[in-house]
Structures are given as structure tokens and as C-alpha cells.
C-alpha positions in Angstrom: 163.9 155.1 62.3 161.7 154.3 59.3 158.2 155.5 59.7 155.5 154.9 57.0 152.1 156.5 56.6 149.3 154.3 55.2 145.6 154.8 54.5 143.1 155.5 51.7 143.7 158.6 49.5 141.7 161.4 51.2 142.6 160.2 54.7 144.9 163.2 55.2 148.1 161.2 55.6 150.0 163.3 53.1 149.3 166.5 55.1 150.4 164.7 58.3 153.7 163.5 56.8 154.5 167.1 56.0 153.5 168.4 59.4 155.5 165.6 61.2 158.6 166.3 59.1 158.5 170.0 60.0 158.1 169.3 63.7 160.9 166.7 63.8 163.3 169.1 62.1 162.5 171.8 64.7 163.3 169.1 67.3 166.8 168.6 65.8 166.2 165.4 63.8 167.7 164.7 60.5 164.6 163.9 58.4 164.1 162.5 54.9 160.5 162.9 53.6 159.4 160.6 50.7 156.3 159.6 48.8 155.3 156.5 46.8 155.3 156.0 44.0 158.1 158.5 43.2 160.9 160.0 45.2 163.5 159.4 42.5 163.7 160.5 38.9 162.8 157.0 37.7 160.1 156.6 40.3 158.5 160.0 39.4 158.3 158.8 35.8 156.6 155.6 36.9 154.2 157.6 39.0 153.0 159.5 35.9 152.1 156.2 34.2 150.4 154.7 37.3 148.3 157.7 38.0 147.3 158.6 34.5 143.5 158.2 34.2 143.9 157.4 30.5 145.5 154.1 31.6 142.3 152.5 32.8 143.0 149.3 31.0 146.2 148.7 32.9 146.5 145.0 33.9 146.7 144.4 37.7 150.0 142.6 37.2 151.5 145.4 35.3 150.3 147.8 38.0 151.9 145.7 40.7 155.3 145.5 38.9 155.4 149.2 38.2 154.8 150.0 41.9 157.5 147.6 42.9 159.9 149.0 40.3 159.5 152.5 41.7 159.9 151.1 45.2 163.1 149.2 44.4 164.7 152.4 43.1 163.6 154.4 46.1 165.1 151.8 48.5 168.5 152.0 46.6 168.7 155.7 46.1 167.0 157.1 49.2 165.8 154.8 52.0 168.8 152.6 52.5 171.5 155.3 52.4 169.6 157.6 54.8 168.7 154.9 57.3 172.4 153.9 57.3 173.4 157.5 58.1 171.0 157.6 61.1 168.2 159.7 59.6 164.5 159.5 60.3 162.9 158.4 57.1 159.2 159.3 56.6 157.4 157.7 53.6 153.9 158.5 52.4 153.1 154.9 51.5 155.3 151.8 51.3 155.0 148.1 50.8 151.8 147.7 52.8 150.0 149.8 50.1 150.8 147.0 47.6 149.4 144.3 50.0 146.2 146.4 50.6 145.6 147.6 47.1 147.0 145.0 44.8 146.4 142.1 47.2 143.1 142.7 48.9 141.8 145.3 46.4 142.8 143.6 43.2 142.8 140.0 44.5 146.4 139.1 43.5 148.1 136.2 45.4 149.3 137.4 48.7 152.1 134.8 49.0 153.5 135.9 45.7 153.2 139.6 46.7 155.1 139.1 49.9 158.0 137.4 48.1 158.1 140.1 45.4 158.1 142.8 48.1 160.9 141.2 50.0 162.9 141.3 46.7 162.0 144.9 45.8 162.6 146.3 49.3 165.8 144.2 50.1 164.0 143.1 53.2 163.7 146.6 54.7 160.6 147.1 56.8 159.2 150.1 58.7 159.9 150.4 62.4 156.5 152.1 62.8 153.5 152.4 60.5 150.8 154.9 61.1 147.4 154.0 59.6 145.0 156.9 59.0 141.6 155.3 59.3 138.6 157.0 57.6 135.4 155.7 56.0 135.9 155.2 52.2 133.0 157.4 51.3 134.3 160.3 53.4 137.8 159.8 52.1 136.7 160.0 48.4 134.6 163.0 49.2 137.6 164.8 50.7 139.7 163.8 47.8 137.4 165.3 45.2 137.0 168.5 47.2 140.7 169.0 47.9 141.7 170.2 44.4 144.6 167.7 44.6 145.6 165.3 41.8 142.7 162.8 41.1 144.4 159.7 39.9 143.4 156.4 38.3 142.8 154.6 41.6 140.5 157.4 42.9 138.2 156.4 40.0 137.8 152.8 41.3 134.4 151.7 42.8 133.6 152.2 46.4 133.6 148.4 46.8 137.3 148.4 45.8 138.1 151.0 48.4 136.2 149.0 51.0 138.2 145.9 50.2 141.4 148.0 50.6 140.3 149.2 54.0 139.5 145.7 55.0 142.9 144.6 53.8 144.6 147.2 56.0 142.7 145.8 59.0 144.0 142.3 58.2 147.6 143.6 57.9 147.3 145.4 61.3 146.0 142.2 63.0 149.0 140.3 61.6 151.6 142.8 63.0 150.0 144.8 65.8 153.3 145.8 67.3 154.3 147.8 64.2 151.0 149.6 63.5 149.3 152.4 65.2 145.8 153.5 64.2 145.1 157.2 63.8 141.5 158.4 63.8 141.6 160.5 60.6 138.0 161.7 60.9 139.1 164.4 63.3 140.5 167.9 62.5 144.0 168.2 61.1 145.2 169.6 64.4 143.8 166.8 66.4 145.3 164.2 64.0 148.7 165.9 64.1 148.6 165.8 67.9 148.0 162.1 67.8 150.8 161.5 65.4 153.2 163.7 67.4 152.5 161.8 70.6 153.1 158.4 69.0 156.3 159.5 67.4 157.6 161.3 70.5 157.3 158.1 72.5 159.0 156.0 69.8 161.9 158.4 69.3 162.2 159.4 73.0 161.8 163.1 72.2 161.3 165.3 75.3 158.7 168.1 75.4 
């Protein structure tokens, strides 16, 4: 099963990917944990370029192509082989991030984006996508207080992040069977319990 985690930076999804991976392993599952951009030597090099706050003049089309380049490498090296072997693959972000950030956030053409993503991902789509919903102001406040990497996209306007959140709502409306909304305003333990319940049901894991 391919499970992706989506949401604004500061929504807590990265922590929940780690917690779910640990729990699944204790349940006897073969788990691969990934993040985007990155996950491969080439992808990690692309990540440095994309997140560098000195690159504020990056063109939206260049940004898009870099994300897709990293993703294409990830599919080839990691996602496709591990899914073929029967593993559970967890990814902190995937193609929906491009639709939300570069599509709804940057205003790039959605039809073109979908075609490009089909090419970059070889048509591989998640079986389940967990969306961690939190108000953009709260997400950014958490981000700044966390001590984690503050990247180039974190420095965007609040209006940009609001457009991204709206974009996610549109994506969920288009494919409701694939998405599950997690209330990310709660404590980490409460959020982890929500995630666990959803994944247990999808993987048929007994208590």
C-alpha cells in the first residue's frame, strides 16, 4: 500500500509519518518511509536548491520542474521497487503537493500539471492520502517555533498558504475516496490515534 501525507508545513505531518512507520513496523509490516523532495541522492541535492532561502527569485516553472525531477527519481529508485515487493510505502508529500502549491498556490495551469505528474510518477498514485488540516496562521507559527528547517516556501505570504489550503480542499472534493482528513489542531497523541485508526482499517491490522 502507498500512503501519502499532505498538508501545510507546520501541520505536524512529518512527526506523524515517523510515528506511523514505527507502529507499523512493530505490527510486523515491511515499511519504507520517504520524504519529498528527496529520498535519493539526486533528490536530496534538488531539495537543497528548492529550500534554499537565497533562491527567492526562482521562477515558478523552474520550481515545478525541480520538484518533478526529484519525484521521478524517487519513483524509479524507491517507490516502484518497494511497492512491487509488497512493502507499505509512506511518503511525506507526493504529487498532490505540486497541484496544491504550484497549481493553486502559484497559479500554474492545472491541466499541464496533471500531464506532467503522470509522466514523472509513471502513473503511480497513492492508495490513501492523509491530509493534516490546520489553519495557515497556526501552521506557520508552529513552524517558526519548532526549530526545524525554515525553507523558501515558509517565507511566502499568508495569502499564498491560504490558496494552498483551498487547493487541497478542491483536490479532496475531486477524489473523496482516496483522501482522509485529519484534524491537526489537536495534540500529537490525538492526531496519531486518528492516523492509526484509519490505517488499521485500510490494512486490516487487528488490535
